[in-house]
C-alpha positions in Angstrom: 77.1 110.6 129.9 74.5 113.2 129.3 73.0 112.6 132.6 76.0 113.7 134.4 75.5 117.4 135.4 77.9 119.9 133.8 79.7 117.1 131.7 80.5 119.5 129.0 82.9 121.4 131.0 85.4 118.7 130.9 86.3 118.7 127.3 87.1 122.4 127.1 89.2 122.1 130.7 91.2 119.5 128.7 91.7 121.5 125.9 92.8 124.2 128.0 95.6 122.4 129.7 96.6 120.6 126.4 96.7 124.0 124.6 98.4 126.0 127.6 101.1 123.3 128.1 102.2 123.1 124.5 102.2 126.8 124.3 104.5 127.3 126.8 106.6 124.2 125.8 106.6 125.8 122.6 107.9 129.1 123.6 110.6 127.8 125.8 111.9 125.9 122.9 111.6 128.9 120.7 113.5 130.9 123.3 116.2 128.7 124.1 119.6 128.7 122.5 120.8 126.2 120.0 123.7 125.4 122.3 121.3 124.2 124.8 120.1 121.5 122.7 123.4 120.3 121.0 124.8 118.9 124.0 121.7 116.8 124.7 121.3 115.9 121.0 124.1 114.3 121.0 123.8 112.1 124.2 122.3 108.8 122.5 125.4 108.9 120.2 128.2 109.1 122.8 130.1 106.1 124.0 130.4 105.2 127.5 133.8 104.5 128.8 133.2 102.9 132.0 
């Protein structure tokens, strides 16, 4: 791997993408209202009436 030119940029690029993604998701979760998640959290427990 050390023979590939500029290989050291890939781990940095991967970390930046990881950090930005989870920062955006974290901000979205913190800004969301609790009511938005309540209906979604009950979905696995609801019975289907087909």
